C-alpha positions in Angstrom: -71.9 -31.5 -53.7 -73.7 -31.1 -50.7 -71.3 -29.8 -48.0 -72.0 -31.1 -44.4 -71.9 -28.0 -42.3 -71.7 -29.4 -39.3 -68.4 -31.3 -40.4 -67.2 -27.3 -41.5 -68.1 -26.1 -38.4 -66.0 -29.0 -36.8 -62.8 -28.3 -39.1 -63.1 -24.3 -38.3 -63.2 -25.0 -34.8 -60.3 -27.3 -35.3 -58.4 -24.9 -36.9 -58.9 -22.4 -34.5 -57.9 -24.7 -32.1 -54.6 -25.5 -33.5 -54.0 -21.7 -34.3 -54.3 -20.9 -30.6 -52.0 -23.8 -29.6 -49.6 -22.5 -31.6 -49.6 -19.0 -30.6 -49.6 -20.1 -27.0 -46.7 -22.3 -27.7 -44.6 -19.8 -29.7 -45.7 -17.0 -26.8 -44.5 -19.2 -24.1 -41.0 -20.1 -26.0 -40.4 -16.3 -26.2 -40.9 -15.6 -22.8 -38.9 -18.6 -21.5 -36.4 -17.2 -23.9 -36.6 -13.7 -22.5 -36.4 -15.0 -19.0 -33.0 -17.0 -19.6 -31.5 -13.4 -20.9 -32.9 -11.6 -18.3 -31.4 -13.7 -15.7 -28.0 -14.0 -17.7 -28.1 -10.4 -17.6 -28.8 -10.1 -14.0 -26.3 -12.8 -13.6 -23.7 -10.7 -15.3 -24.6 -7.7 -13.7 -24.2 -9.3 -10.2 -20.6 -11.0 -11.3 -19.4 -7.2 -12.6 -20.5 -5.9 -9.4 -18.6 -8.6 -7.4 -15.7 -7.7 -9.2 -15.9 -4.0 -9.1 -16.4 -4.5 -5.0 -13.3 -7.2 -5.2 -11.5 -4.5 -6.8 -12.3 -1.7 -4.7 -11.7 -3.8 -1.4 -8.1 -4.6 -2.8 -7.2 -1.2 -3.9 -8.6 -0.1 -0.2 -6.2 -2.7 1.4 -3.0 -1.7 -1.0 -3.6 1.5 0.2 -3.5 0.9 3.6 -0.4 -1.0 3.2 1.2 2.1 1.6 0.2 4.1 4.7 3.0 4.2 7.7 2.5 6.5 11.2 5.5 8.7 12.0 6.0 10.2 15.4 7.7 13.6 15.2 8.8 15.8 18.3 10.8 18.8 19.5 11.0 21.8 17.6 8.0 21.7 15.1 4.8 23.5 15.2 2.7 20.6 15.8 4.4 17.7 17.6 2.5 14.3 17.1 1.7 11.2 14.8 1.3 11.6 11.5 0.0 9.2 8.4 1.5 9.3 5.4 2.5 7.4 2.6 5.4 4.9 2.8 7.7 7.1 0.1 7.8 10.1 2.3 10.7 11.9 3.4 11.4 13.9 6.9 10.9 16.8 4.9 7.0 15.9 4.4 6.0 14.6 8.2 7.9 18.3 9.3 5.3 20.1 6.4 2.3 17.9 8.2 3.3 19.5 11.6 3.3 22.8 10.9 6.6 23.2 9.7 9.9 24.2 12.0 9.3 26.3 15.2 11.6 29.7 15.2 14.1 28.0 17.6 14.6 24.9 15.4 17.9 24.1 14.2 17.5 22.7 11.1 20.9 21.0 10.8 19.5 18.6 13.5 17.6 16.7 11.2 18.2 15.2 7.3 15.1 16.7 5.0 15.7 14.6 2.7 15.7 11.2 4.7 13.2 8.7 4.0 10.8 7.8 6.7 9.5 4.3 7.8 6.7 3.1 10.0 7.2 3.7 13.8 10.1 6.2 13.4 10.3 8.7 15.8 11.8 12.0 14.5 13.0 14.7 16.8 14.0 18.0 15.8 16.4 20.1 18.3 16.4 23.8 19.2 19.2 25.8 18.1 20.3 26.4 22.1 20.6 22.6 22.6 23.8 21.1 23.1 23.6 17.3 22.1 26.1 14.8 21.2 25.8 12.1 18.5 24.8 9.5 21.1 22.2 11.2 22.6 20.5 12.2 19.3 20.9 8.6 18.6 19.1 7.6 21.6 16.3 10.2 20.6 15.7 8.2 17.5 14.9 4.8 19.3 18.7 4.0 20.1 19.2 1.4 17.1 20.4 2.7 13.5 17.6 1.6 10.7 20.2 0.4 8.4 18.1 0.7 5.5 16.9 4.2 6.0 20.3 5.6 7.6 22.2 8.6 6.1 26.0 8.0 5.9 26.1 10.4 9.1 24.1 8.1 11.2 25.7 5.2 9.7 29.4 6.5 11.2 27.7 6.4 14.5 27.9 2.7 14.6 31.0 1.3 15.8 33.5 0.1 13.4 31.6 1.9 10.7 33.8 5.0 9.2 33.0 7.2 6.2 34.4 4.8 3.6 31.8 1.5 5.1 29.2 4.1 5.1 29.5 5.1 1.7 29.5 1.5 0.8 26.4 0.6 2.6 24.6 3.3 0.7 26.0 2.1 -2.4 24.8 -1.1 -2.1 21.2 -0.2 -0.7 21.1 2.0 -4.0 22.4 -0.8 -6.5 20.8 -4.0 -4.7 17.8 -2.6 -2.7 17.1 -3.1 0.7 19.4 -5.5 3.3 16.7 -8.0 4.6 18.8 -9.3 7.5 21.8 -8.4 9.5 23.8 -11.3 6.9 23.3 -9.4 3.9 26.2 -6.9 4.7 28.7 -9.4 4.3 28.2 -8.3 0.7 29.3 -5.1 1.1 32.6 -4.3 0.5 34.9 -3.9 3.5 32.5 -5.7 6.2 32.9 -9.1 7.4 31.6 -11.6 9.7 33.1 -9.8 12.8 31.9 -6.8 12.1 28.5 -7.7 11.7 28.9 -9.7 14.7 29.5 -6.3 16.6 26.6 -4.3 15.1 23.6 -6.7 15.2 23.2 -4.8 18.5 23.4 -1.3 17.3 21.1 -1.6 13.8 17.6 -2.6 12.9 16.9 -4.3 9.8 14.9 -4.1 7.7 
């Protein structure tokens, strides 16, 4: 049987063309799949970076919220305004101020007192003679009910030792006072006492 060479040539070319087309299609699909994967990886990386950036911003904001400014005056090495964490004590502020001076009266401040934002601490010298009223005025006149010690609370009109201790005990058991009216929950303190205290205290 005589084979038509021209037909064989056409079949051979056709086969090569089909194989070439299949290779092109296969390669194109692979490249498309790789492109999709790469895009997904890029998007995933961008999402991760975005989340990390948000977490970083949130952490920075939280850290800023926890910082307060305290002014310390009087018999310390470096009087001034200091930035520190909200859970700090008077002793921490004095340390930042370089410690007490040689003339300082350590009994004029409560080293264990918790500080608050915009607080003014006055450290007296040993030879200074100021009564409790003058000392209270040096501390911005009003008593901060959520931070005051028993001695400071007893400076308030109508508050003796028993009521001062009751206020501190309430703070420890129930948390900080949110407003003046919360004082009515303290044993021994009524609405009349609260009315008299409003001009003498700061809450919170």
